[in-house]
C-alpha positions in Angstrom: 26.2 48.4 -140.6 28.4 49.2 -137.8 25.3 50.4 -135.8 23.1 47.1 -136.2 26.4 44.8 -135.3 26.9 47.1 -131.9 23.0 46.6 -131.2 23.3 43.1 -131.6 26.3 42.8 -129.2 24.3 44.8 -126.7 21.3 42.8 -126.9 23.4 39.6 -126.7 25.3 41.0 -123.7 21.7 41.7 -122.1 20.5 38.2 -122.7 23.4 36.6 -121.0 23.4 38.7 -118.0 19.7 38.3 -117.6 20.0 34.3 -118.1 23.0 34.6 -115.5 20.9 36.5 -112.9 18.0 33.9 -113.4 20.7 31.1 -112.6 22.2 33.1 -109.6 21.9 31.4 -106.0 19.0 32.7 -104.1 18.1 32.7 -100.6 15.1 33.1 -98.1 13.8 32.5 -94.6 10.6 31.1 -93.5 9.0 28.4 -91.5 8.7 24.8 -92.8 5.0 24.2 -93.7 5.3 21.3 -95.5 7.8 18.2 -95.8 8.1 15.2 -97.8 6.3 12.3 -95.6 9.5 10.3 -95.5 12.9 11.8 -95.0 14.0 15.0 -96.4 14.2 14.7 -100.3 11.1 15.5 -102.1 8.9 18.6 -102.2 8.9 21.3 -99.1 6.9 24.3 -98.5 8.7 27.1 -96.9 7.2 30.4 -96.1 4.6 29.8 -98.7 7.1 28.8 -101.5 7.2 25.5 -103.1 10.8 24.1 -102.6 12.6 20.7 -104.2 15.0 19.2 -102.0 17.3 16.6 -103.8 20.0 14.1 -102.9 22.6 16.6 -103.5 20.6 19.3 -100.8 22.8 19.8 -97.8 20.3 19.7 -94.6 21.6 21.3 -91.6 19.9 21.0 -88.1 22.1 23.3 -86.2 19.3 25.4 -84.3 16.7 22.4 -83.9 15.4 19.8 -86.0 14.1 20.2 -89.1 10.4 19.7 -88.8 7.0 21.6 -89.5 7.1 24.9 -87.9 10.7 25.1 -87.8 12.2 28.5 -89.0 14.9 28.0 -91.9 17.2 29.4 -94.4 16.9 27.9 -97.8 19.4 28.3 -100.4 19.2 27.4 -104.0 18.3 28.4 -107.6 15.3 28.5 -109.9 15.6 25.6 -112.7 12.9 25.0 -115.2 10.5 26.6 -113.0 11.2 25.1 -109.9 13.3 26.2 -106.8 15.7 23.4 -106.3 17.6 23.9 -102.7 20.9 23.4 -102.4 21.1 23.6 -98.6 18.4 23.9 -95.8 19.2 25.1 -92.5 17.6 25.9 -89.2 18.0 29.2 -87.7 16.9 31.2 -84.6 14.2 33.6 -85.6 15.4 36.9 -84.5 
C-alpha cells in the first residue's frame, strides 16, 4: 500500500511540475511579419509564430517603431493553445 501511495505522490508532483512549466513565462525574438490592421491589439506573426496581443499587453518602442519588419522581443505565456503576449518590444538585432 505504501508503494502505491508513494507512486501516486510522485505522479501528482510530476503533473504539477509539467503544468507549471507549461504556464511559465517565455520569450523569443523575431521580425514582425504581420500586425493587426488597426492598432496593436490582435493577432501578430513574429518570426513565423502567431502571437495574440491583448489590452493587457505592454508595447515598447525603445528601438524604433513597432511595424512590419521590426525586430522585436515577445514575452508571454501559452494559454489554451495560443501564445498570449505580455510585452512586445522593439530591439536592435545583434
